[in-house]
C-alpha positions, -999 to +999 in steps of 0.1 A: -847+578-274-878+596-263-875+582-228-839+593-226-848+628-237-875+628-209-847+624-184-848+587-176-815+569-168-800+550-197-792+520-175-829+518-165-842+521-200-817+496-214-826+471-186-863+473-193-858+469-231-832+441-227-804+461-243-768+461-233-755+496-243-725+514-229-729+552-222-707+559-251-729+539-275-760+556-261-744+590-270-736+578-305-771+566-310-786+599-298-764+618-322-774+594-351-810+599-341-807+637-343-788+636-375-814+613-391-842+638-385-853+622-352-866+591-370-861+556-357-851+545-392-819+564-387-809+539-359-812+509-382-781+503-402-789+468-415-757+454-402-768+442-367-748+468-349-716+467-369-705+500-383-708+505-420-676+517-436-684+514-473-707+542-483-724+546-517-697+571-527-670+545-521-690+519-540-694+543-569-657+550-569-648+513-569-671+506-598-658+535-619-622+526-611-626+490-621-645+499-653-618+524-662-589+500-655-601+463-654-566+450-645-563+469-612-558+446-583-579+445-551-550+455-528-543+485-551-580+495-548-579+491-510-549+515-508-567+540-530-598+539-509-578+544-478-560+574-492-590+590-508-618+583-482-597+576-451-615+543-445-599+509-442-617+483-463-604+448-466-594+434-500-619+406-495-648+430-490-637+450-520-637+419-541-671+409-527-686+443-537-672+440-572-685+405-574-720+417-567-720+438-599-699+414-620-668+436-621-644+413-603-616+396-621-612+358-619-590+346-591-557+329-596-533+330-625-547+333-660-547+301-680-520+296-705-532+297-741-524+263-756-527+257-793-551+229-801-532+196-807-535+179-840-559+150-841-538+121-827-563+094-830-551+066-853-575+057-882-598+028-876-586-005-889-607-033-904-591-061-884-589-043-850-611-068-832-597-099-848-577-110-818-604-105-791-630-132-792-666-122-785-686-133-754-702-163-771-669-178-782-648-200-759-623-181-739-595-191-715-608-214-688-642-219-703-655-249-720-677-247-751-700-274-739-710-255-709 
């Protein structure tokens, strides 16, 4: 940024630094640098060049909304965020944000509540193993003598 302010050509600076920036992107970075107090930390967004749509205000709104109404769906929250903040956020990203703070609902349909079945196991009988000879006894196809 300092070299660009000194009057060097953006193409020359980008070529020397190994960056591929369009003139429009250079202007955005310069504006971001100025707005961030002329600090290089203002240029780092932590998303490898992808724009960041979900701000801390949107996160706080999502958290409050889900705590106030736990049954509200992700698509409904996406519509509310778009109306209120004029930012389009995917339902998957909203669910991811809510998962991070354990505010997300379980996916899929809720399980049906089934009454526990009465114990259907028959009682043990004293002669249950009478018809099944043990391993040491003669069986079909075996001879006792060996």
